[in-house]
C-alpha positions in Angstrom: 6.8 15.6 -8.9 9.8 15.7 -6.4 7.2 16.3 -3.6 5.2 13.1 -4.4 8.6 11.0 -4.6 9.5 12.5 -1.2 6.1 11.4 0.1 6.5 8.0 -1.2 10.1 7.6 0.2 8.6 8.5 3.8 5.4 6.2 3.2 7.9 3.3 2.1 9.8 3.7 5.5 6.7 4.1 7.5 5.3 0.9 6.1 8.6 -1.0 7.3 8.6 0.9 10.4 5.1 0.2 11.3 5.6 -3.6 10.8 9.2 -3.8 12.5 9.3 -6.3 15.1 5.6 -7.5 15.0 5.4 -11.3 15.2 3.6 -12.9 12.3 1.3 -14.4 14.8 -0.1 -11.0 15.6 -0.9 -10.1 11.9 -4.2 -11.5 12.0 -5.4 -9.9 15.3 -7.9 -7.3 15.2 -8.5 -4.6 17.9 -12.1 -4.0 17.5 -14.9 -6.5 15.9 -15.2 -5.1 12.6 -11.4 -3.8 12.4 -8.9 -4.8 9.8 -6.0 -6.9 10.7 -2.2 -5.9 9.9 -2.0 -8.6 7.3 -5.0 -7.4 5.4 -4.0 -3.6 5.5 -0.6 -4.8 4.6 -1.8 -6.6 1.5 -4.2 -3.9 0.6 -1.3 -1.5 0.4 1.0 -3.9 -1.4 -1.9 -4.1 -4.0 -2.0 -0.2 -4.4 1.9 -0.3 -5.0 1.4 -3.0 -7.6 -1.3 -1.1 -9.4 0.9 1.9 -9.5 3.7 0.0 -11.0 1.3 -0.8 -14.0 0.1 2.7 -14.2 3.9 3.8 -14.6 4.1 1.2 -17.5 6.3 -1.4 -15.6 6.3 -4.7 -16.8 6.1 -6.5 -13.1 5.2 -9.9 -11.9 1.6 -10.0 -10.8 1.1 -9.9 -7.0 0.4 -13.4 -6.3 -2.2 -12.5 -3.6 -4.0 -9.9 -5.8 -7.3 -11.9 -5.7 -7.4 -11.7 -2.1 -7.4 -7.8 -2.1 -9.3 -6.7 -5.3 -12.3 -8.0 -7.3 -11.0 -7.6 -11.0 -14.7 -8.3 -12.2 -15.6 -5.0 -11.1 -14.2 -1.3 -12.0 -12.1 0.6 -9.4 -12.9 1.0 -6.6 -12.8 -2.8 -6.4 -11.1 -3.6 -3.0 -12.4 -6.8 -1.1 -13.2 -6.0 2.4 -11.5 -7.6 5.3 -12.7 -11.2 6.0 -11.7 -12.2 9.5 -11.8 -15.9 8.2 -9.7 -15.6 5.1 -6.1 -16.4 5.2 -3.7 -13.4 4.1 -0.1 -13.3 3.6 2.2 -13.2 6.7 3.5 -10.0 7.7 7.1 -11.1 7.0 6.2 -12.1 3.7 4.4 -8.7 3.1 7.4 -6.8 4.3 9.6 -8.6 1.8 6.9 -7.9 -1.2 6.8 -4.4 -0.2 10.4 -3.9 -0.3 10.8 -5.4 -3.7 7.8 -3.2 -5.0 8.9 -0.1 -3.2 12.5 -0.3 -5.0 10.9 -0.7 -8.3 8.1 2.0 -7.7 10.6 4.6 -6.4 12.8 4.2 -9.4 9.8 4.4 -11.8 8.7 7.5 -10.1 12.1 9.2 -10.7 12.0 8.2 -14.2 8.3 8.9 -15.1 7.9 11.3 -18.1 5.1 14.0 -18.5 3.2 11.9 -21.1 2.8 8.8 -18.6 1.9 11.1 -15.7 -0.9 12.8 -17.7 -2.2 9.8 -19.4 -6.1 9.5 -18.6 -7.2 6.4 -16.7 -10.5 4.9 -17.5 -12.0 5.6 -14.1 -12.2 8.7 -11.8 -9.6 9.0 -8.9 -11.6 9.4 -5.4 -9.4 12.5 -4.7 -10.3 13.9 -8.0 -9.1 13.9 -11.6 -8.4 11.0 -13.9 -4.7 11.0 -14.6 -2.0 8.8 -13.5 -0.6 11.7 -11.6 -3.9 12.3 -9.8 -3.9 8.4 -8.8 -0.4 8.9 -7.5 -1.6 11.9 -5.4 -4.5 10.1 -3.8 -2.5 6.8 -3.4 -0.2 8.7 -1.2 -3.0 10.0 1.1 -4.5 6.5 1.0 -1.2 4.9 2.2 -0.8 7.4 4.8 -4.4 6.5 6.1 -3.7 2.9 6.3 -0.4 3.1 7.9 -2.1 5.2 10.6 -4.5 2.5 11.2 -1.6 0.2 11.2 0.2 2.2 14.0 -3.2 2.1 16.2 -3.2 -1.6 15.8 0.7 -2.0 16.6 0.2 0.1 19.9 -3.0 -1.8 20.9 -1.3 -5.0 20.7 1.5 -3.7 23.1 4.3 -2.9 20.5 6.3 0.3 20.8 5.4 3.3 18.5 6.5 3.2 14.9 9.3 5.7 13.9 8.1 8.7 12.1 11.4 9.9 10.4 13.0 8.3 7.6 14.9 5.2 8.2 17.9 5.8 5.8 
């Protein structure tokens, strides 16, 4: 579990680093016709963190933009694809939401017990398995994938590279 916690500590910092200094007006830009915007990716990742909080049995306020990112009428995977005409939360608001969820999530990971981690979910995980721990392992890879996309968009918009090391 320590390795997963360390991965999420780094991913938490990477999310903040990749968005650091980016103006909100650039959040809706895409770098190729069918590409995602920084705003959509940020909200998509926040949705994943929110869902992990629920998997870890935290009673947390629902992410207020959840319906922009998942279709709750479908079983997972139920992400709603990027829509260039849809309004998404500003990057500054997403960074604030991320920080709030990240703090709760990292504390929940540190105190998660074996029963919670081995609880079976009602759907298979894309990376394999069906447990909460399987979901946590997959979401770490998923966050890394999307933060990489964000890094490419960041550079394409003329911003300097994100920091790869831990911020704190």
